[in-house]
N, C-alpha and C positions, 0 to 999 in steps of 0.2 A: 123286244130288242130296244125299243125307244126308251123304255123305263130305265135301262142301264145308262143311256146317254144323259137322261135327266138327272140321274143319281150322281153322275160325274160332275155335271154342272153345279148341282147343289153343294156337293162336297168342296168344289173349287171356290164357290162363293163363300161358304162358311170359312174356309181356310183364309181367303182374302180378307174377310171381315175380321178374323182373329189377328191377322198381321196388321191390318189398319188400326185395330183397337190397341195392339201392343205399341205401335208407333205413336199413337196419340198419348198413351199412358207415359211412354218414355219422354216424349217431347213436352208434355204438359205437366204431368205429375212428378216425373223423376229427371226431367231434363237438366235442371241445374246440378243435381248430384252427379250425373254421368259426365257432364261437361267439366265439372271440377275435377273428377277423377282422371279424365283424359288429359286435362291440363297438367295435373300433378305428375302424370307419367312422362310428360314431354317438356314441361317447363318448371323451373323452381328458382327461387332467389338464393343465390350463393353468398354467404357472408364474406365480406372483405376485411381482412385483419388490418387494423390501423398500424401505422408505423410506430413502433414502440419508442418511447423517449430514450435519449442517451443518458448514461451515467458518467459524470466527469470527476476528476480529482480536483483538489482545491485550486490548482493552477490552470485548469482548463484542459488537461490531457484526458483523452477518451479512455474510460475504463470498460465501458460496455456500449455497444451500438448495434443497430439493426441494419443489415445490408440487404438490398433487394435482390432476389433471385426469381427467375422466370421459367414457367413451362411454355415452350415455344412450339407452335404447330402451324399447319398450312391447310387450307381448303383447296384441293387440286382443281376443282371445277370453277373457282371464282377468279377467272382470268380471261383475257381476250384472245388467248392463243388457240390456234388450231391444234389438232393432235400432233401433227408433225413439228410445228413450232414449239409446242409444249415439251415435246421430247428433247429437242435441242436445248431449250432453256433449263429443263430439269437436269440434263446432263451436266451443264455448267454449274448449277446450284449444288448438285451432289458433290462435285469436286471441292467446292468451297466449304461445304459442311464437313467433309472428311478431313480437310486440312485444318479447320478451326478446332474441331472437338477431338479428333484422334481416337474416336470410339468405334466407328463403323467405317467400312470401306466405301469408296465412291459407288461401287457396284451395288452395295446393299441399300444405300440411300436412293439410288435411281430406281431399283426394283420396287421399293416401297411406294415411291411416288407414282410410278407408272401403273402399278396394280391398283392403287387407290383411285386413280383417275378412271381406269377401265371399269372398276366395279362401282363407280359413283360414290365412293366414300367421301364425306364432306370434311373430314378432319384427320390429319396425320400428325402425330407427335414427333417433332424433329429432335427435341432434347429437353431434358429437365435440369433444374438447378443451373440455369444459364445466368452468368453474372451480368451486371448492367453494362460493363465494357464489352462483353461478348455480344450482347443484344444490339448495341450500337453498330458493331461490325456487321451483324446479320442484316441490318437494315440497308446495307449497300449491296447485298447479294442479288443475283438475277431472280426475277419473279417477286421476291420478298420486298424489293425496293418500291414495288408498285403499291404497297400498303395493304390494308385489309380488304377493301372492296374490289380493287382491281387485281391484287396479287393474292388475296386470301390469307394474308399474313396475320396470325393471331398469337397473342401471348398473354399469360396470366401471371400477375406478380404475387410472390410470397416473400415474407421477410424472415431472415435467419439471424439469430443473435450471435455476435462475435465479441471476443475479449481481446483487444489489441495487444495487451500485455500478458496474454495467455494465463498462466496460473498465478500471477501476482495478485494477491488479495482476492482470489477467485471465490473462496468460501464466504467472504464478507460481502462481495458483490452478489453472490448467490444466484438463485433462479426461482421461478414460480412453477410449481407442479400442478397447478389447477386444483382439481378435486381429488387427486390421487395421493396427496400427502401434505405434510406441513410445509408452509412457505419457508424459504431459506434466504437469509441475507437481505440486502437492499432490494433486490428484484422481487422477493416475496413480500416484504413489509410494505413496499410502495407500488404494488402491482396495479392497483386501481388508477393511480396517477400516471404511471408509466405506459399502461396499455392503450390509453386513449379510448375512442368510441368507434366500433366497427361500422362499416358501410355495407351495401348490398349490391349484387350484380345479377341480372336476369340471365339464366342459362337455359339452353334448349338441348334436348337429347336428340342426337342424330344417329344415323346408321352405325352399327357396331357398338351401341351402348355408350358412345362418347358424348360428353357434355361440352358445348362450346358457347361463348358469350353471344347474346342476341344483339346487343348494341355496343358501339364503340365506347360510349361513356357509361359510367356507373349510374345505377338508379339512385343510390344514396352514397355520396363520397364519405370515406372514413375521416375521422378527426384524429390527428396525430397526438400521441401521448406527451406528457410534460417531461422535460429534462430534469435530472437530479444532479445537484452539485454536492459532492461529498467533502468531508474534511481531510481525506487521505491525501498525502503528498507522495506521488508515485516514485519520486527519487529516493525519499527516505524509506518507502516501502521496499524498494529494491534492495537497499542496504540491509534492512531488517531481515528480509527473507534469506539473503545470501549469508549473512552472519549466522543466523539460526541454522541454516542448512549445513554450513561448515562445521559447527559444533556438534550437531546431531550425527553427522557422518564420523567425525573424529572420535566420538564417544559411543558409536554404535547404539544410539538411543532409540527408544520406541517412538516417541513423538515429542513435540514441544510447541511453545508459542512465545510471542514477543509483542508487546504493545507499547507504543509511545504516545503520550498524551500531553497536551498543553495545559500548564498549571492553572492559569487564570480562567480559561474558557471551557476546559474539559474536552476540547476538540482532539479527536484521535487522528494522529498524523500517519501512523503505520500500525497494522495489525496482521501479524504473520502466524499461520498455523500449519504445521507440517507433520505428516504421518509417514512412518516407514512402510513402503510397499515391498521392497526386497532389500538386499544388502547394499545396493547402490542407488536406490531410488526413493525419494520422498515426494509427497504430493499433498495438496490441500484437500482433506477429506472430512474434517470436522472442525468446528470453531471452538477449540479448547479454551481460548481466552475468555469466552463468555459462557460456555456451556459445561465445562468440566469442574464440578464442585467436589473437592476432596480435602483431606487433612493438609493444611498449608505448611505445617512444621514451623521452623524458627522465625519466619517472617511475621507470625502472629504474636511473637513476644512483645513487639511494640505495643499492640493493643492491650495486652495484659498489664504491662508496666504502666502504660498511660492511665489505665483504669484505676490502679492503686494510687498514682500521683494525683489524679483528679479527685479521688476520695480522701486526699490528704493523709494517706497511710504511709507513703514513702517519698523520698526525694532521691535524686541521682547520687547524692553524697552519702546516703545511708549504706551500711555494710551488712553482709550476710556471710555466714560460715559455710563454705561449700565443701570443706573437708578434702577428701581425695577424689572428688568428682562423682560420688554415688550417694544415693539416698533411697530408702525403701519405704513405700506406703502400701499397706494391705497386701503384703507378700509380693509386691511388684517393685522391682528395682529400676530406678531411673539413673541413667549414666550420661556423663558428658562425653563428647566425641574424643576429647583429649584430656589427660590429667591436668588439672589446673596448675599454673605456675605458683600460686599462693593459695593458702587455704581460706583466706578471708578476702572478699572482694567488695568493692563498692557496687551499687546498682548499675552505674555507668559501665564498669568493667564487666559485670555479668552480661550486659547487653553486647558490649564490644566483642567479648570472647564467645558469645552465644552459648552461655552455660545453661543447659537444661536443668541441672540441679539447683543452681542459683535462682532461676526464674520460678521453678516449682516451689522452692522454699519461701520465696518472697510472697507469692500469691497465697500459699497455705497460711503463712503467718498473718497475712492481712485479712483473709476472708474465710478461714477455716470455721469460724463460729457463725458466719452469716454468708454462705456461698451464693445465695440468691442476690445479694448486694453486688457481687462481682458480675453476675449475669445481667442484672439490671443496668449496670454501667456499660457493659458491652452493647446492650440494646439501645442505650442512649446515644451510642456512636452510630447507630443505624446499621450495624453489622448483621442483623437478623432479617433485613428486608432486601428484596431485589431492587436494583437501581432503576428499573423501568426503561430499558434501553430502546433505541429507535429501531433495532432489528430483533427478530424473534430468536428464541433459543436460549435465553438467559437461564442459567441454573439457579435454583432456589437455595439460598444459604440456610444452614441449620446451625444455630448456636443453642445447644440443648439447655433446658431449664431444670432446676431442681425438682420440678413437678413432673418431669417426664419419667416414664417407666424404666428407661435404661440409665437413669442417673444412679451413680454409685459414689462411694467414698473416694474412689480413684479418679472420678471425673474432673474434679477441681485441679489437682496437680497436673493431670494429663492435658487439659485444655490450656493451662498456663503457657505451655510451650508448643501449642498448635496441633493437638490430637483430640480425638473424640468430637470433632466438629467438621463441618463442610462449608467451603467458601470458594468462589471462583477467582481466577487470577485478576479479572477486571474489577471485582469487588475489593480485593486487596489493594489494587492500584488506586482506586478511588479514595480509599482511606489514607494512603500515603500521600496522595495528591492534596488531600485536605490539610495534612500536616505542613506540606510545602507551601500551601496557600494560607498559612496562618490560621488554620481552623475552619476555613470556609470550604464546605464540601459541595462540589459542583457535579452535576450528572455528566458522565461521559457522553459525548455527542459525535455522531458520524455523518449527519446530514446537515448541510448549511442552508441550501436553497432548493426550491422547485421553480423551474422557469418554463414559460410558454412562449415560443417564438422569440427567445432571447430576453423576454421581460420577466422579472421576478414576480411570481404569483404567491409565493409563501416563503417567508424568511424565518429560520429557526435561530433563536437566540440562546445563549448560555443559560442554563437553569440551575439555580442554587437549591440544593437539597436541604442543607443545614447551614445557616450563616455562621455558626460557631459550634463545633462538635465538643469543645472543651475550653477551659480557660487558657489565656495566653501564657501563663506560667507553665502549664503542662506542655504546651506546644514548644516553648523555648527549651525545656528540658529534653523533649523528644528529639528536637533538631540537634542538640548537642550530642546526644547518644548516637544518632545516625551519622553524624560527621565523624564521631570517634571510631565507628566500625571501619571506616576507610583509612583513617589516620593511624589507628592503634590496634585494630581488631582483625576480623576474619576476611576483610576485603582490601588488605594492604596492596594487593596487586593493582588496584586502581589509584593508589596514592600519588603516583608520578604523573598523573594526567596534567595537562597544561591548564585545566580548569578544575575547580574543586567539586568533588562528588560526595553526596551523602546517601546512605542506603543501608540495606540489611540483607545478609545472606540467609539462605534457608536450605536445610537438608532434612527430608522427611522420609520415613519408611512408608511403603504403600500397603494399605489394607486390602488383602486378597479377597475378592468376591467369593461368597459362599463359606469360606473358612472362618471369617471374622477375626483373623489373626494378621498381625503386621509382619510381613516378610521382608527379607533383605533385598527388596527392589526399591530403589530410591527415586525421589523427586528432588532435583536440584533447582534452586531459584535465587534470583537476586531482584530486589525492587528498591528503587531510590529516585533521586532527583538531581538536577544540575542546572546551572552552577549553584553550589550549596549556599553561597552568600546572597544570591538573588534568584531563587528557583524559577526557571522558565518551563522546564519539561520534566515529567515523571515517566519512568519506564519500568516495566516488569518483564522478566525473562524466566520461563519455566521449562525445564527439560526433564522428561520422564524416562526412567529406566536406562540411564547410562550404564553400559556393561563392559567397559574396558578398564575397570579397576579404579576409576576416578569418579566420585559422585558428589563431592562437596559443592555447594552453591558458588563459593568464591572461585573455584577452579573451573567449573563447567558453565555456569550461567553468566557470571560477571563479565567474561570476555565479550559476550554478545552485546551486553549493555554498553560496554566501552566502545565497541565499533559503531553502534548506532549513535551514541552520544558524540563521538568524534566527528561523524558526518554532519550532524546537526550543528555542532559548534563551528565547524569549518565553513559552513555555507550560510550561517545566520549572523550577520553583523550586529544585529540588535542585542545579541548576548554579550558581545565583547565590550570591555570597559572603554570608556572614552579617555583619550589622552588629553587631559586638561593642561592648563598653563603650569600648574605646580608639577604635574607629571612630566611635562616637556622639559622643565628646568632640570629635573633629576636625570632625564634621558640624555641631555646634552653632555653630561659628564662621561658617558660611556660611548659617545659617538666615535666611529672609526675616523682615522686620519683622512683629511681631505687632500687629494693628490694634486701635484702640479698639473696645469692644463690651461684650458681656455678661460680667460678672465670672466666672461659673461656667464658661462655655465657655473663656475665656482660661486659667483655672487648670488645666482638664483638658488642654488642648493643651501648656501649659508642663510639666506633670507628665509627659506622654508623652515629651518630649524631655529630661527630667531638668534643667529650667531652674528655678533658685530663683525664688520669687515673694514680693514684699514689698509692703506698703501704706503710703502716706504718712500716713494717718489711719484710725481705725476708723470704718467707715461701713456702714450697712445698704443702701446704694445698690446696685441691680442692675447699673447701667451705669457703666462706668469708662473713664478714659483711660489709655493705656499710655506709659511712658517708661522710661529706663534704658539700659544696655548690652545687646548681644545675649546676653551670658552671664547676665543677670538681668532679670526683668520687675518693674517698679515700677508699682503700680496707684494711681491717684488718683481721688477722687470728682469726677465731672464735673457733678454736680447736674442731670443731664439730665431726670430724671423730675420733680423739683420745678419746674424752669423750665416744662416743658410743661403741668403742672397749673395753673400761674399764667398761661398764655397767652403765655409768653415763648419766642422762638426760641432753641434751644440751639446750641452750636457742635458740628457733626457732622463736622468735618474729620477725615479719616483713618479714617472708618468704612466698613464694607462696605455695598453696596446693600440686601442683605436685612435688615440690622439697621436701617438708616435708614427703609426703607419701613414696617417694623413699628412703629417708634417714632412717626414723624410722622403717618402716615395713621391710626393708632389714636387720635391726638389731634386729628383734624380738619383736617389739612393735606393738600392734593393735591400729590403729588410727581411732578416731571418729571425723568427722568434723561437725561443726555447723556454719551456716551462709555462707557469701560470702566475698571474698577479700583476705587479707593477715592475718597471725596469729597475733591476739591481746592478747589472753590469752591461757595458757596451764594448764591442770589439775595437771600434775606432775611437781613440781618445778625444775628449772634448778639447777644442782649440786647434786640432790638426786640420789640414786641407784635405778635401776629397774631390774625386773626379766623378763626372756623370756616370751612372751605371755601376758605381762601386757598391760592394755588398757590406752591410753592417749587421753583425749578429748581436742580438739583445737577449740577455738572460733575465727571465722574469722570476720574481719571488714574492 
């Protein structure tokens, strides 16, 4: 019997030794590993996103900003209340929360708080996506106003990107998609500068699998991102998008874009891109201005003719026979949009009337024996190279070479008027901008500065791509042709503008994907600059697939250009001509008549226009009559004050309503005015006596 007892003791001892051995192994050999694993299951460092930098327009208006939002919770056990006192405070808190967020009832909030306290849950989420303003209100609520340690009030900040102007320039502003896709716009291109440096916060896992901060302060504070100042003017952007939207809707078009650029610097002031979502809605879905490279059509005729001019093969005065507006090359017939008014045209007229036949014939005549020379000249203009923009997504242009497999005998005449090649709207704009800039091609730029805490850390300066794309002689001829398009050609609807415009219309058929054929789906465009005599801005407008029967660039795209240009001209005094002394002298001759009135005011106005003033007699009278030639003002004493003091009606003919009302009503007469302008007739004759409160009717004309 005793051996069984001994056996039990032995087994128990062995078991105890095994346990002790395992404990020693764990503590000594594997202790660090298991401690680390336990810690990893209960503690971890949570990354704190830095506040992303703002994006501003050129005038300081916010285009994109990060607003703080919070996940707000409470530890129901971290307070000095007894259970009964907590219940009373929680009831009041629940009512406040229900009123503030309007998501749960007071009863629901109270039940969650009481159940959490009863089950010793250390963290209850009260709400997510709480705004900063709402957070400040919550800090005044019962229990929460005691703070973290006494009230158990906990909140974790996250940042949400907002666009104050909503969809205005939204595609250009863009976004960063991290590792899941290509970066878009400014947000993507400058993500590293904007995002800043993340910090870290130590988090503890508590009951219910909920993570809560261990400390009030962060272990490592995040470093905010840099701010970006763009070249966009949001006021012009608004006009560009509205004008483009109006035309897209009016023509039931598929999509379109508009870009406004400063000639000297290349700064983009507006860039609008709109895609049709349904019959009534358009939105920014793709940056067509920089990414859509396709056949440009007639806007490319400028490049073709300038190539021949630069190679000294033609001038704008040379002529070409266009016949009835058709020509056939290799069984393919090229047609003009309209039958020409005359069979023979100058090069300038070919451009002004946008003759496909004339352009094709001129290029064939110039380069048929050496087509690569034409291609080489286009390459010298830089048309075969991307611009290297500050934002991603630029389309790669293609100007085919005679060495390419798809080159044919038809390629040269087709390319002459904008087919069998691919180029983006902004690449076309950059070329036209170079013409406006007397041959200097500058890179389009959309970012001006990077700032950190208000201080400039990087300044972007205008970049010259090519100081001279061609000779000044070619530039001068190109400018003359571009002005002729508006004055005599296909864009005469822009002719009556108060400032002079130069540019080119474009209408191109679209190459259908897959079929390799040009279908009757059109692209309408207009590109040009203003004021023509001293170019300050270039602009391109492209509208794709207008489907209401109108598809020419002059009718569809030019009105958008005009509306944008009008806005810029009206708000930019630097564009307006100065009125110098010689101009003022001419202006004086057409000045309106200066009306009878107060002598001091008349003298000030006359002095402002440098008009001599003289008086027929010396008088202290405040009110005078005006006579003389437009080049000289002669003042005469009207005796108006003396007559009124003596109760006599004065002659107020030729006076303005404000002066008449002041004089007559201050001296007891009731005045009734009829019409607009100056006094032409008065019901009480001059020189007659009047009584106080008498009515005098004045007819204005």
